[in-house]
N, C-alpha and C positions, 0 to 999 in steps of 0.2 A: 421360432416366433415365440417373442411374451404375449401373454395375456395383456390388453389394455381395459383400462379402467372403465367401469359401466359409469354411465349417466344417468340423472333421473330426469322426467322429461312433466313438467306439468301442465293439464291441463288447465288454462281459468280464463279463456275468453270471456266464459258466461259468469266468471264471478262478480257475485254482487247483484246481478240482474235482479231477483228478489227481492233486494233490500232499499233499492232507488238509487244505488252508488256503494263504492268498497267501504265510505265512512261510516257506512250504516250498519255495517255486519256484526253481528251479534258477537262477542267476545263470550269463550266457553272457560277460558281458565282465570285465575284469580289475578293475575296481573293483567290482563287485556288481551291474555294470546287467545286467538283466533284457529279454528279447525286445522290450515295449512301449517298451523307452527309446530305442529307435533309430529306432523308427518316430515316435514323438512329434519325435524330432531330426529325422528324415528331414522330419517333416510342417511344422515351423515352419520349416526351410530353405527350404521352399519356398513358405511365405508364410501357410500357416494359422496364426490368431493365437488360433482358440476351439476351445477342446476338449469333448465334450460325451461322459462315459465312463459307458454304459448298464452299472449292477450289481445286485446282488443286494442288498436291504436288509442280508442275514445278512453280507454281507462288509466292510459301510460302513467301518466302523473300522478293519479292516487295509487296507483298499484306500488310504484316504486317510491311512493311516502310512504305507503301503511305496510310493504312487507318488502318490496326488494331491495332498497337502502341498507336496512338491516341483513339481510340473507348476503348482499357482497362480503359482509366482515366476518363470514361463516363458511361459506362455499366462492366457486367460480361461477359469476350467473350467468348467461344470456340469455337473450328476448328473443321471439320470433311473436310477429303478429298475423292473427287470423283473420282477413277479410273477404267482405264479400264476393269483391269484382278478383279475385285472387285462383283464375279459371285458365284450360288451355286455351290456346289460341284458337280462336275462331265461338268462341262461347262468350255469352252474355247473361247477367243476371238477370230474370225477367223481373219485370215493374211490380213493384209490391210486397218483392221478396224484403225482408229485413234481415233473420236469424243466419249464419252462416251454414256452412254444408256438413254440420258435424263432427266426430271424432277422429274418420281417417282425414277430412279435410284438415283437421288442424295439426295432425302428424306432419301433412303437406306443406301447410305453413312455415314449419321448423327444419324443411330439406336442407336446406344452407347451413348448419350450426350443429346438426345431429352426426356424428362424425365416429362416433363407438355405438358398442351393446349399448339398448338404453333400456330403462323403465319406466313405463307410462303408466302415471292416476292422474286422478281427476282431482282438482283443489280441494271442491268440500266435502271430500268423504275423509275419516277418521278410520285407518286402514290398520292399526296396529304393530307395536316392533315385530312379530315374526314375521308379517309378511316382506319387509324389506331386507331384513336378512337373509329369507329363502332365494327373495328373488335377484340379489346383490350376489351371491353367493351360484346361482347358478350361471349368469350372466360373466360371472368373472372367470368362468372355466374353460379353458385354452381350447380344448375340445369343443364347447357350445361355440366359440368366435370364429373356430375354422369350419365349420362345416357348412357345407354349401348346396348339395344336393340329397336329399331334402334339406332346408335352413332348419336350424334348433329354434323355437322360440319357445314363450313359457307362457304361462296364467297362473294367478296366484286365486285358488278357488276356497271359498265359506260355506259354510254349511247354512243354508237357507235358514234355519229357527235363527243363527247371529245377526242376519243383516233384513231381518222386519220391524215395523214400526206398529205400535197398539194403535195409532193415530189417524191410519188413513191407507193407502197402498203406494206399492213400489214398484219399481219395471227393475226385473234381474234377467241376466242373463242364464238361464237353466242348462248346463250340461250332463252330457254322456261324455262316459270316460269309455277307454279301449282297454285290454285286463292289464297292459304297460302302463295304463296311468296316463299316457299319452288322450288328448282332447279327439274324440269321434265328432261331436258336434255341440254346437252351442245354440240357441233357442230363445228368443227375446221374450220375455214374458210382460208385455205393458201394464198389466195390473195384478199383482199379487196380493191378499190383503190376510192376516190373520182374522181366526172364526172362534169359538169355545173350545170346538172340536178340531181344532188344527188350523192347516194353511193353505190355500187354495186359491186359484186365480180365474177368470174369466175373460175372454173375448168377444164376445158379446153383448157389452154394457153392462153384466151383471143377471141376465139373462137365465145362465146355466154356468155352473162352477163345478171344476175339476179338481181336484185333491193333489196338493203337492206333499210328499215327505218332508219333515220336518230338516233330516239329514242332507237332503238333496244338495249336490255341491252346486255351488251360484258363479258367475262371475261378478266383480265390481269392478270391470274398468280397470285392473292392473295388470299390466300386460309386460312380459320382458321378450325384446327383437333385436336381432343385430341391423347392421345399417341396411340391409340389401332389403330390409321391409319397405322402408321409405318408397324406392322405386316400384315396388311390385304395388304400391299402392297409388302411384303416380301413373303408373300403365294403365291401371283400371280405371280412371276417374272418368275420361270422357265416355267409357261406357255407360257409368251410372248416370252420369249428367244426361245423356240421351233419355235415360229411361225417364228419369228424374222430371225433367221438363216436360216432358211428355203426360205423365200421370201424376206428378202431387209438385209443381213446378213452387209453389210460396213454401211449403214445407220439407219435401222429400230430404233427410238427411243418410251422409255416407258415411257408415257408421263401421267402426273397427272389427266388431266380430262378424259383419258379411267378409270382408276381404279376409282374415284370418279363418270362415269357414271356407272360402272358394281354395283358396291355396292347399290346405288341407287337402279336400276334394279331388284336386289336381295333384296331390302326391310330391306338392313342390315343398310342402313344411311338416314338419309335424313340432306340437304342441304339450310340452309336458306341463302336467296340473298337479303344481305344489298346492300345499295343504300351508293355511294359517288356524290357529285355534283361536286368534282373537275374536271377539266382538267387534261387526261393526258400527262405528255411531254416525249422524248425521241429520240436521237440521231441515228435513225436507217438510215439516210441518211447524211453524209457530209452538206447537204444543211436544215438541221435541227437544226443545233445549234444554228444560230443568231436567231432563233423561242425561244429556251430556255432560252439562256442568256435573251433575253427581258426579258421571263414571269418570271426569277427568280429575275430578276430586279424591275419587276414592283411587284411583293410579297413582298419582302424584304422593297421596299420604302411605302406600302400599312404599313406594321409593323407584317406581317405575319411571317418572320424572321427575326431575329437581323443582323446587318452589319456582324457582328461574330459571327459566329455558334459554337466553340469549343476555346473560348479566350484562349490563351497562348499555343496552342497546333499546330495550324496551319501552323506554318512557317516553323518549322525543317521539317513538312510533306512533304510539298508543294514547300519548296525550290527550288527542280531541275523539277519542274512539268512543 
């Protein structure tokens, strides 16, 4: 049995929420490119030919105008829609809830269009070329594709010091590896900050702090899965909802790391921790934008990216950005 070409899944349902709409997303490239353009360029260069965009139905027209229609000339494009009321039979969204149910719920939204090994990324993070090369190579391996029990998954890990901002706090999944570089555990730390002596986190609103080594390996939500992961996620969704509806009905989220951690604990999957030496960039805070713009300019000047990523398609898409 030959290898199946991996596909890229982009979680973009929240794209533009910080800006009031997709048309207001700040460009970071000289010709209007936004961060997702660089991820898509890197993914295409690494070998991905199909992309699944998970979006909200409400942003469909803007998303296709700003990003989708342009990418349809570069890759095979599929869409999935993450909706609040996409729930198992017998469940309804609680009154007052407006946000969807998290990253695992996003993958469930794409259950009808994921038919191959797939990498998952956030739409608004810059990952760098190495991450896509590593994850594509892993997912294209026939041995990985055929592994059943346990299933073979992967995560691209980054050094913590390459993923922080000087302008506030970030949330990261802090990883513990086994001796064979498989994932032992991943723990979400929701408030990590830099300080003059290093990097630390708090879990009690800043009353106490715990240092984290700068070379800690962290997850940036760049995962690689075989298609069976979708079924595992679906099978666990009702149990998550039972807890969330009882304990945190308006904000509880079904996160990818929680499903991965459960599968690892049950020995139903192993997760290879791949490494990227690249620096992460993102506009978590408005003050981050000049840093990202300068970084993209330097990468372009160094030849990592061409001056124009998508010739003959950008002006029409970015004309109103």
